[in-house]
LODO-230357 format. One line per field, with one value per residue: x, y, z of N, C-alpha, C, O in turn. Coordinates in nm, 2 decimals. Atoms other than C-alpha are relative to their C-alpha. Layout:
LODO-230357
npx	c(X; ...)
npy	c(Y; ...)
npz	c(Z; ...)
capx	c(X; ...)
capy	c(Y; ...)
capz	c(Z; ...)
cpx	c(X; ...)
cpy	c(Y; ...)
cpz	c(Z; ...)
opx	c(X; ...)
opy	c(Y; ...)
opz	c(Z; ...)
***
This chain:
LODO-230357
npx	c(-0.03; 0.10; -0.05; 0.02; -0.11; -0.11; 0.05; 0.03; 0.13; -0.01; -0.08; 0.08; 0.04; 0.08; -0.03; -0.15; -0.02; -0.12; 0.02; -0.11; -0.03; -0.07; 0.09; 0.10; -0.08; -0.02; 0.13; 0.04; -0.08; 0.05; 0.12; -0.05; -0.06; 0.11; 0.08; -0.08; -0.05; -0.15; -0.05; -0.03; -0.14; -0.03; 0.07; -0.09; -0.05; 0.10; 0.02; -0.11; 0.02; 0.11; -0.04; -0.09; 0.08; 0.06; -0.11; -0.01; 0.12; 0.11; 0.09; 0.13; 0.03; 0.11; 0.14; 0.02; -0.05; -0.14; -0.03; -0.14; -0.04; -0.14; -0.04; -0.08; -0.02; 0.06; 0.13; -0.01; 0.10; 0.05; 0.10; 0.04; 0.10; 0.07; 0.05; 0.06; -0.02; 0.11; -0.05; -0.09; -0.13; -0.09; -0.08; -0.07; 0.07; -0.02; 0.09; 0.00; 0.11; -0.02; 0.03; 0.10; 0.01; -0.13; -0.02; -0.15; -0.04; -0.13; -0.02; -0.13; -0.10; 0.00; 0.14; 0.04; 0.13; 0.11; -0.01; 0.06; 0.15; 0.07; 0.01; 0.09; 0.13; 0.04; 0.02; 0.12; 0.12; 0.02; 0.02; 0.14; 0.03; 0.10; -0.07; -0.08; 0.09; 0.06; -0.10; -0.04; 0.11; 0.03; -0.03; -0.05; -0.08; 0.08; 0.06; -0.12; -0.02; 0.11; -0.02; -0.11; 0.03; 0.10; -0.06; -0.09; 0.07; 0.06; -0.11; -0.06; 0.09; -0.01)
npy	c(-0.13; -0.10; -0.14; -0.05; 0.06; -0.10; -0.14; -0.07; -0.07; -0.14; -0.07; -0.01; -0.14; -0.02; -0.12; -0.04; -0.14; -0.02; -0.02; 0.06; 0.14; -0.02; -0.04; 0.11; 0.10; -0.06; 0.00; 0.14; 0.03; -0.07; 0.07; 0.12; -0.05; -0.05; 0.12; 0.07; 0.13; -0.01; -0.11; -0.12; 0.00; 0.08; -0.06; -0.03; 0.13; 0.06; -0.08; 0.03; 0.13; 0.00; -0.08; 0.09; 0.10; -0.07; -0.03; 0.13; 0.00; -0.05; 0.10; -0.03; 0.12; -0.03; -0.01; -0.09; 0.06; 0.01; 0.08; -0.02; 0.10; 0.02; 0.08; -0.08; 0.07; -0.08; 0.06; 0.15; 0.07; -0.07; -0.10; -0.08; -0.10; -0.02; -0.14; -0.04; -0.14; -0.04; -0.07; 0.08; -0.04; 0.06; 0.09; 0.07; 0.13; 0.08; -0.04; -0.14; -0.06; -0.04; 0.09; -0.05; 0.09; 0.03; 0.09; -0.01; 0.12; 0.00; 0.13; 0.02; 0.03; 0.15; 0.06; 0.01; 0.07; -0.09; -0.12; 0.03; 0.03; -0.12; -0.06; 0.07; -0.02; -0.13; -0.01; 0.08; -0.08; -0.12; 0.03; -0.01; -0.14; -0.05; -0.03; -0.12; -0.12; -0.02; -0.06; -0.13; -0.11; 0.00; -0.13; 0.01; 0.12; 0.11; 0.06; 0.07; 0.12; 0.10; 0.07; 0.09; 0.12; 0.08; 0.07; 0.09; 0.12; 0.06; 0.06; 0.11; 0.12; 0.05)
npz	c(-0.07; 0.02; -0.01; -0.14; -0.08; 0.00; 0.01; -0.13; 0.02; -0.04; 0.10; 0.12; 0.03; 0.12; 0.07; 0.01; 0.04; 0.08; 0.14; 0.07; -0.05; -0.13; -0.10; -0.03; -0.08; -0.13; -0.06; -0.04; -0.11; -0.12; -0.04; -0.08; -0.13; -0.08; -0.05; -0.09; 0.06; 0.01; -0.08; 0.08; 0.03; 0.12; 0.12; 0.12; 0.05; 0.08; 0.13; 0.08; 0.05; 0.10; 0.12; 0.07; 0.07; 0.11; 0.10; 0.07; 0.09; -0.08; -0.06; 0.05; 0.09; 0.10; -0.04; -0.11; -0.12; -0.03; -0.12; -0.05; -0.10; -0.02; -0.12; -0.09; -0.13; -0.11; -0.04; -0.03; 0.07; 0.12; -0.03; 0.12; -0.01; 0.13; 0.01; 0.13; 0.04; 0.08; 0.12; 0.08; 0.00; 0.10; -0.07; 0.11; 0.02; 0.12; 0.10; 0.01; -0.07; -0.14; -0.10; -0.10; -0.11; -0.05; -0.11; -0.04; -0.08; -0.05; -0.05; -0.05; 0.10; 0.03; 0.02; 0.14; 0.02; -0.04; 0.08; 0.13; -0.02; -0.02; 0.14; 0.09; -0.06; 0.03; 0.15; 0.03; -0.04; 0.08; 0.14; 0.02; 0.03; -0.09; -0.12; 0.02; 0.01; -0.13; -0.09; 0.05; -0.03; -0.14; -0.06; -0.14; -0.03; -0.05; 0.12; 0.07; -0.07; 0.02; 0.13; -0.01; -0.09; 0.07; 0.12; -0.05; -0.04; 0.12; 0.07; -0.08; 0.01; 0.14)
capx	c(-0.29; -0.55; -0.49; -0.61; -0.32; -0.07; -0.28; -0.27; -0.63; -0.51; -0.29; -0.56; -0.63; -0.91; -0.75; -0.37; -0.25; 0.09; 0.13; 0.46; 0.59; 0.83; 0.55; 0.31; 0.58; 0.66; 0.29; 0.23; 0.53; 0.39; 0.06; 0.25; 0.44; 0.13; -0.04; 0.25; 0.35; 0.70; 0.91; 0.96; 1.34; 1.33; 1.14; 1.43; 1.57; 1.24; 1.19; 1.54; 1.46; 1.13; 1.29; 1.57; 1.31; 1.13; 1.47; 1.47; 1.13; 0.81; 0.58; 0.28; 0.13; -0.13; -0.50; -0.46; -0.27; 0.07; 0.22; 0.54; 0.73; 1.06; 1.25; 1.40; 1.56; 1.36; 1.05; 1.00; 0.69; 0.52; 0.32; 0.12; -0.10; -0.35; -0.45; -0.64; -0.55; -0.85; -0.63; -0.42; -0.05; 0.21; 0.38; 0.56; 0.30; 0.34; 0.04; 0.12; -0.19; -0.20; -0.21; -0.51; -0.49; -0.18; -0.08; 0.26; 0.43; 0.73; 0.87; 1.16; 1.48; 1.44; 1.07; 1.06; 0.76; 0.52; 0.63; 0.55; 0.22; 0.12; 0.20; 0.01; -0.29; -0.31; -0.28; -0.55; -0.79; -0.73; -0.75; -1.13; -1.24; -1.55; -1.33; -1.09; -1.37; -1.53; -1.21; -1.14; -1.47; -1.47; -1.47; -1.37; -1.14; -1.41; -1.57; -1.22; -1.17; -1.51; -1.45; -1.12; -1.25; -1.55; -1.35; -1.08; -1.33; -1.49; -1.15; -1.04; -1.34; -1.25)
capy	c(-1.50; -1.23; -0.86; -0.79; -1.01; -0.73; -0.42; -0.19; -0.07; 0.25; 0.33; 0.39; 0.72; 0.81; 1.13; 1.14; 1.50; 1.44; 1.53; 1.35; 0.99; 1.11; 1.29; 0.99; 0.75; 0.98; 1.02; 0.64; 0.59; 0.85; 0.66; 0.35; 0.57; 0.74; 0.40; 0.28; 0.00; 0.14; 0.37; 0.73; 0.69; 0.45; 0.69; 0.80; 0.45; 0.31; 0.59; 0.52; 0.15; 0.22; 0.48; 0.23; -0.02; 0.24; 0.31; -0.06; -0.01; 0.15; -0.04; 0.12; -0.19; -0.01; 0.04; 0.31; 0.09; 0.12; -0.12; 0.04; -0.22; -0.30; -0.50; -0.34; -0.46; -0.20; -0.42; -0.77; -0.85; -0.76; -0.44; -0.24; 0.06; 0.16; 0.50; 0.66; 0.98; 1.16; 1.35; 1.06; 1.07; 1.02; 0.71; 0.60; 0.33; 0.06; 0.18; 0.55; 0.62; 0.80; 0.59; 0.63; 0.33; 0.27; -0.03; 0.02; -0.30; -0.31; -0.65; -0.78; -0.85; -1.23; -1.27; -1.35; -1.58; -1.35; -1.05; -1.22; -1.36; -1.02; -0.87; -1.14; -1.10; -0.73; -0.77; -1.04; -0.81; -0.51; -0.69; -0.66; -0.33; -0.30; -0.31; -0.05; 0.18; 0.14; 0.23; 0.53; 0.71; 0.63; 0.94; 0.80; 0.54; 0.34; 0.26; 0.17; -0.08; -0.23; -0.29; -0.45; -0.67; -0.78; -0.86; -1.02; -1.26; -1.33; -1.41; -1.64; -1.86; -1.90)
capz	c(0.40; 0.43; 0.37; 0.72; 0.85; 0.75; 0.69; 0.99; 1.02; 1.18; 0.88; 0.62; 0.44; 0.20; 0.10; 0.03; -0.01; -0.18; -0.55; -0.63; -0.59; -0.31; -0.12; -0.15; -0.02; 0.27; 0.35; 0.35; 0.58; 0.81; 0.82; 0.96; 1.21; 1.33; 1.37; 1.58; 1.33; 1.28; 1.49; 1.38; 1.41; 1.11; 0.88; 0.66; 0.64; 0.52; 0.27; 0.14; 0.10; -0.08; -0.31; -0.39; -0.49; -0.71; -0.88; -0.99; -1.16; -1.06; -0.83; -1.00; -1.18; -1.39; -1.37; -1.11; -0.86; -0.69; -0.44; -0.30; -0.10; 0.05; 0.31; 0.61; 0.93; 1.13; 1.14; 1.28; 1.09; 0.76; 0.79; 0.54; 0.50; 0.23; 0.10; -0.19; -0.38; -0.52; -0.78; -0.90; -0.90; -1.17; -1.03; -1.35; -1.40; -1.66; -1.84; -1.81; -1.61; -1.27; -0.96; -0.72; -0.49; -0.28; -0.07; 0.11; 0.24; 0.46; 0.54; 0.75; 0.55; 0.58; 0.49; 0.12; 0.15; 0.34; 0.14; -0.19; -0.06; 0.04; -0.30; -0.47; -0.23; -0.29; -0.67; -0.67; -0.48; -0.70; -1.03; -0.99; -1.16; -0.94; -0.63; -0.77; -0.87; -0.53; -0.35; -0.57; -0.47; -0.10; 0.12; 0.46; 0.61; 0.77; 0.43; 0.28; 0.56; 0.52; 0.15; 0.22; 0.50; 0.29; -0.02; 0.19; 0.35; 0.01; -0.15; 0.13; 0.06; -0.31)
cpx	c(-0.11; 0.07; 0.00; 0.11; 0.12; -0.04; -0.03; -0.12; 0.01; 0.09; -0.07; -0.04; -0.09; 0.03; 0.15; 0.01; 0.12; -0.03; 0.11; 0.02; 0.07; -0.10; -0.10; 0.07; 0.02; -0.13; -0.05; 0.09; -0.05; -0.13; 0.04; 0.06; -0.11; -0.09; 0.08; 0.06; 0.15; 0.04; 0.05; 0.15; 0.04; -0.06; 0.09; 0.06; -0.10; -0.03; 0.11; -0.02; -0.11; 0.04; 0.10; -0.07; -0.07; 0.11; 0.02; -0.11; -0.12; -0.09; -0.15; -0.03; -0.10; -0.14; -0.03; 0.06; 0.15; 0.02; 0.15; 0.03; 0.15; 0.02; 0.09; 0.02; -0.06; -0.14; 0.01; -0.11; -0.05; -0.11; -0.04; -0.10; -0.06; -0.06; -0.05; 0.03; -0.11; 0.05; 0.07; 0.14; 0.08; 0.10; 0.09; -0.06; 0.03; -0.09; -0.01; -0.11; 0.03; -0.04; -0.10; 0.00; 0.14; 0.00; 0.15; 0.03; 0.14; 0.02; 0.14; 0.09; -0.01; -0.13; -0.04; -0.14; -0.12; -0.01; -0.06; -0.14; -0.08; -0.02; -0.10; -0.15; -0.06; -0.03; -0.13; -0.13; -0.03; -0.01; -0.15; -0.04; -0.11; 0.06; 0.08; -0.09; -0.07; 0.09; 0.03; -0.10; -0.03; 0.04; 0.04; 0.07; -0.08; -0.06; 0.11; 0.02; -0.11; 0.01; 0.11; -0.03; -0.10; 0.06; 0.11; -0.06; -0.06; 0.11; 0.06; -0.09; 0.01; 0.11)
cpy	c(0.10; 0.14; 0.06; -0.06; 0.10; 0.14; 0.06; 0.09; 0.14; 0.08; -0.01; 0.14; 0.00; 0.12; 0.04; 0.14; 0.02; 0.01; -0.06; -0.14; 0.02; 0.04; -0.11; -0.10; 0.05; 0.00; -0.14; -0.05; 0.07; -0.07; -0.12; 0.05; 0.05; -0.11; -0.08; -0.13; 0.01; 0.12; 0.12; 0.01; -0.07; 0.07; 0.02; -0.13; -0.07; 0.07; -0.03; -0.14; 0.00; 0.07; -0.08; -0.10; 0.06; 0.02; -0.13; -0.01; 0.04; -0.12; 0.04; -0.11; 0.03; 0.00; 0.08; -0.05; 0.01; -0.07; 0.02; -0.10; -0.01; -0.08; 0.08; -0.07; 0.08; -0.05; -0.15; -0.08; 0.09; 0.10; 0.08; 0.10; 0.01; 0.14; 0.02; 0.15; 0.03; 0.06; -0.10; 0.05; -0.07; -0.09; -0.09; -0.14; -0.06; 0.04; 0.15; 0.08; 0.04; -0.12; 0.07; -0.08; -0.05; -0.10; 0.01; -0.12; 0.02; -0.13; -0.01; -0.05; -0.15; -0.06; 0.00; -0.06; 0.09; 0.12; -0.03; -0.04; 0.12; 0.08; -0.07; 0.02; 0.14; 0.01; -0.08; 0.08; 0.11; -0.03; 0.02; 0.15; 0.06; 0.04; 0.13; 0.12; 0.03; 0.07; 0.14; 0.11; 0.00; 0.13; -0.01; -0.14; -0.12; -0.08; -0.08; -0.13; -0.10; -0.07; -0.10; -0.12; -0.09; -0.08; -0.11; -0.13; -0.08; -0.08; -0.12; -0.12; -0.06; -0.11)
cpz	c(-0.05; 0.00; 0.14; 0.09; 0.00; -0.01; 0.13; -0.02; 0.04; -0.09; -0.13; -0.02; -0.12; -0.07; 0.01; -0.05; -0.10; -0.15; -0.08; 0.06; 0.14; 0.11; 0.04; 0.09; 0.14; 0.08; 0.04; 0.12; 0.13; 0.06; 0.10; 0.13; 0.09; 0.06; 0.10; -0.06; -0.02; 0.08; -0.09; -0.03; -0.13; -0.12; -0.12; -0.06; -0.09; -0.13; -0.09; -0.07; -0.11; -0.13; -0.08; -0.08; -0.12; -0.11; -0.09; -0.11; 0.08; 0.05; -0.03; -0.11; -0.10; 0.06; 0.13; 0.14; 0.02; 0.13; 0.04; 0.11; 0.01; 0.13; 0.08; 0.13; 0.12; 0.02; 0.02; -0.07; -0.12; 0.04; -0.12; 0.04; -0.14; 0.00; -0.15; -0.02; -0.09; -0.14; -0.09; -0.01; -0.11; 0.08; -0.09; -0.02; -0.13; -0.11; -0.03; 0.06; 0.14; 0.09; 0.10; 0.13; 0.03; 0.11; 0.02; 0.09; 0.04; 0.08; 0.07; -0.11; -0.04; -0.03; -0.14; -0.02; 0.03; -0.09; -0.14; 0.00; 0.01; -0.13; -0.08; 0.05; -0.04; -0.15; -0.04; 0.04; -0.10; -0.15; -0.04; -0.02; 0.10; 0.14; -0.01; -0.01; 0.13; 0.09; -0.04; 0.04; 0.15; 0.06; 0.14; 0.02; 0.04; -0.12; -0.07; 0.08; -0.02; -0.13; 0.00; 0.08; -0.07; -0.11; 0.05; 0.05; -0.12; -0.07; 0.07; -0.01; -0.14; -0.01)
opx	c(-0.15; 0.17; 0.09; 0.12; 0.20; 0.04; -0.11; -0.12; -0.08; 0.10; -0.02; -0.08; -0.05; -0.04; 0.18; -0.06; 0.13; -0.14; 0.11; -0.03; 0.03; -0.09; -0.13; 0.02; 0.00; -0.14; -0.10; 0.03; -0.05; -0.15; -0.02; 0.05; -0.10; -0.15; 0.02; 0.11; 0.21; -0.04; 0.10; 0.19; 0.15; -0.04; 0.06; 0.07; -0.07; -0.05; 0.09; 0.01; -0.09; 0.01; 0.11; -0.03; -0.07; 0.07; 0.07; -0.09; -0.13; -0.11; -0.24; 0.04; -0.13; -0.15; -0.12; 0.02; 0.23; -0.06; 0.23; -0.05; 0.22; -0.07; 0.18; -0.07; -0.04; -0.22; 0.09; -0.10; -0.03; -0.20; 0.04; -0.17; -0.01; -0.10; -0.01; 0.02; -0.14; -0.02; 0.07; 0.15; 0.06; 0.19; 0.13; 0.01; 0.07; -0.05; -0.09; -0.11; 0.12; -0.13; -0.07; -0.02; 0.21; -0.07; 0.23; -0.04; 0.23; -0.05; 0.23; 0.04; 0.01; -0.15; -0.14; -0.22; -0.20; -0.12; -0.15; -0.22; -0.19; -0.13; -0.18; -0.24; -0.17; -0.14; -0.20; -0.22; -0.14; -0.02; -0.19; -0.02; -0.10; 0.02; 0.08; -0.06; -0.08; 0.06; 0.05; -0.06; -0.11; 0.15; 0.06; 0.05; -0.05; -0.06; 0.09; 0.04; -0.08; -0.02; 0.09; -0.01; -0.09; 0.03; 0.12; -0.01; -0.05; 0.09; 0.10; -0.05; -0.04; 0.13)
opy	c(0.10; 0.16; 0.13; -0.02; 0.10; 0.23; 0.00; 0.18; 0.22; 0.20; -0.06; 0.21; -0.06; 0.16; 0.13; 0.18; 0.12; -0.04; -0.06; -0.17; -0.06; -0.01; -0.12; -0.15; -0.03; -0.03; -0.16; -0.11; 0.00; -0.07; -0.14; -0.01; 0.01; -0.09; -0.17; -0.22; -0.10; 0.21; 0.10; 0.06; -0.05; 0.01; -0.03; -0.14; -0.13; 0.00; -0.05; -0.16; -0.07; 0.03; -0.08; -0.14; 0.00; 0.02; -0.11; -0.08; 0.00; -0.22; -0.03; -0.11; -0.06; -0.04; 0.05; 0.00; 0.00; -0.05; -0.07; -0.12; 0.03; -0.10; 0.15; -0.14; 0.05; 0.02; -0.21; -0.20; 0.21; 0.06; 0.09; 0.10; -0.03; 0.19; -0.05; 0.23; -0.04; 0.04; -0.08; 0.18; -0.19; -0.03; -0.19; -0.24; 0.00; 0.04; 0.20; 0.20; -0.02; -0.20; 0.18; -0.02; -0.09; -0.08; -0.02; -0.15; 0.05; -0.17; 0.06; -0.11; -0.18; -0.18; 0.07; 0.00; 0.11; 0.17; 0.05; 0.00; 0.13; 0.13; 0.00; 0.03; 0.15; 0.07; -0.03; 0.09; 0.13; 0.07; 0.02; 0.23; 0.17; 0.14; 0.22; 0.22; 0.15; 0.17; 0.22; 0.23; 0.09; 0.19; 0.09; -0.23; -0.23; -0.21; -0.19; -0.23; -0.22; -0.19; -0.21; -0.24; -0.21; -0.20; -0.21; -0.24; -0.20; -0.19; -0.22; -0.23; -0.17; -0.17)
opz	c(-0.16; 0.07; 0.18; 0.21; 0.10; 0.01; 0.21; -0.10; 0.01; -0.08; -0.23; 0.07; -0.22; -0.17; 0.09; -0.14; -0.17; -0.20; -0.20; 0.17; 0.23; 0.22; 0.16; 0.19; 0.24; 0.20; 0.15; 0.21; 0.23; 0.18; 0.20; 0.23; 0.21; 0.17; 0.16; 0.02; -0.03; 0.10; -0.20; -0.13; -0.18; -0.23; -0.23; -0.18; -0.19; -0.23; -0.21; -0.18; -0.21; -0.24; -0.20; -0.19; -0.23; -0.23; -0.20; -0.21; 0.20; -0.01; 0.02; -0.21; -0.18; 0.18; 0.21; 0.24; -0.08; 0.23; 0.03; 0.20; -0.08; 0.21; 0.03; 0.18; 0.23; 0.10; -0.05; -0.08; -0.12; 0.11; -0.22; 0.14; -0.24; 0.10; -0.24; 0.07; -0.19; -0.24; -0.21; -0.02; -0.14; 0.15; -0.05; -0.03; -0.23; -0.23; -0.11; 0.06; 0.20; 0.06; 0.14; 0.24; -0.05; 0.21; -0.07; 0.18; -0.04; 0.17; 0.03; -0.21; -0.16; -0.01; -0.18; -0.10; -0.06; -0.12; -0.19; -0.09; -0.04; -0.16; -0.15; -0.03; -0.08; -0.19; -0.12; -0.04; -0.13; -0.23; -0.16; 0.07; 0.13; 0.19; 0.07; 0.05; 0.16; 0.16; 0.05; 0.06; 0.19; 0.02; 0.21; -0.06; 0.01; -0.11; -0.12; 0.01; -0.03; -0.14; -0.05; 0.03; -0.07; -0.12; -0.01; 0.02; -0.12; -0.11; 0.01; 0.02; -0.17; -0.12)
***
């Protein structure tokens, strides 16, 4: 599985504006709505699912990365968006550091396999410090997408 299999390329932002976990999650969901990946009528339901998952334990995995995710019956396939916050957000990270890079994943309720594969793929991509540092300083969406596509292609050859 490649990141571009589930990442909606129209749902990418190089400049998140939110300053709290709640605001960031809402902004990420809005990216998916604006890209047409999920319907606006499901916004609150998806936010509730994501916040319930956060209540179980933060999806900020450290090193400036957060991967909020959840399963919802309002999508038929795994969809994701990606965004960067220039300021960094307190996302209750395991290492206590702010999160800068966000991947949001929303999966159908019955899709354990693809959901877990997507989480693993994003984690694998972002364990590379050079990639994390490159993504954090990008100033436009086109460059963010280029980095992801390049690394996605490189990783699938390994």
